[in-house]
N, C-alpha and C positions, 0 to 999 in steps of 0.2 A: 503492500499501498501504498501511494507515493505517501511523503509526508511526517508519517507517522514512523519513532525506528527504538519505536522499545514497549512489546505490547507485557500487560502482566494480569493473574485472575488471580480478583482474590473472593475470595467465596461464591458471592453472587455479583465480584465487584469488578467491572475488568478497568482497572488502568491505563489511558496510554501516551505518552508523550511525542512531541514536535514540532518541529519550530512557530509553525500556523494553528493551534490551536483551531481554534475560528473556520481554517477553511477543509480545517480535515476533520472534522465531523459527521461534514455529511459522505465524504466517502464512507469515514466507519461505519457512518449507520446502514449504508449500504450493502457493505460487505461484511453484516451484520441482517440486518433479512437475508443475503443471496444465502446463505447459514441457517436462516428460517431462526434466529434467534430476535424476540423480540425488546428495546430499550423500553422499558421502564420509566425511564429519567437518564439526563443526563444535564454532567456539567461542565464547565470551563474552572480551568482557574491556573493564575501564575506562578509556578512556582517560588516559593522564601526565599532568604537570603541564604538561610539555612541547607535548606536543601541543592542551592548553587554545590557547597563549598559540600557538603553532603555526594554531593556526586563525583565531583576534581578531584576532591582532594581526602574523599574515599573516608571519613568520619567527622562527621558534627564539632559541630563551635567546639559543645560543654567537650570533647574527647579531647580534644586539642589542648586547651584547659588542665587539663589531672596528670597530661602524662607531658607538660611543660612544669611541670610544681612539681611531682613525680623528679622529674630529675634535675630540677633546682635545689632538691634535695637535698 
């Protein structure tokens, strides 16, 4: 699916990452519909600063702070 780079199924929720979420929603819904899956609702959310940091650094801010304190001790 063009523009969607990550799909994750969490229970009954499907989470997707896309560069342009608003533009990707119709394609995601069409793909689900083509497979007989009906969406009950759709939510579009921008990632928080912590989400972005976690994705690129591989750990959350609070983990980095804890590790820094352990090294400093």
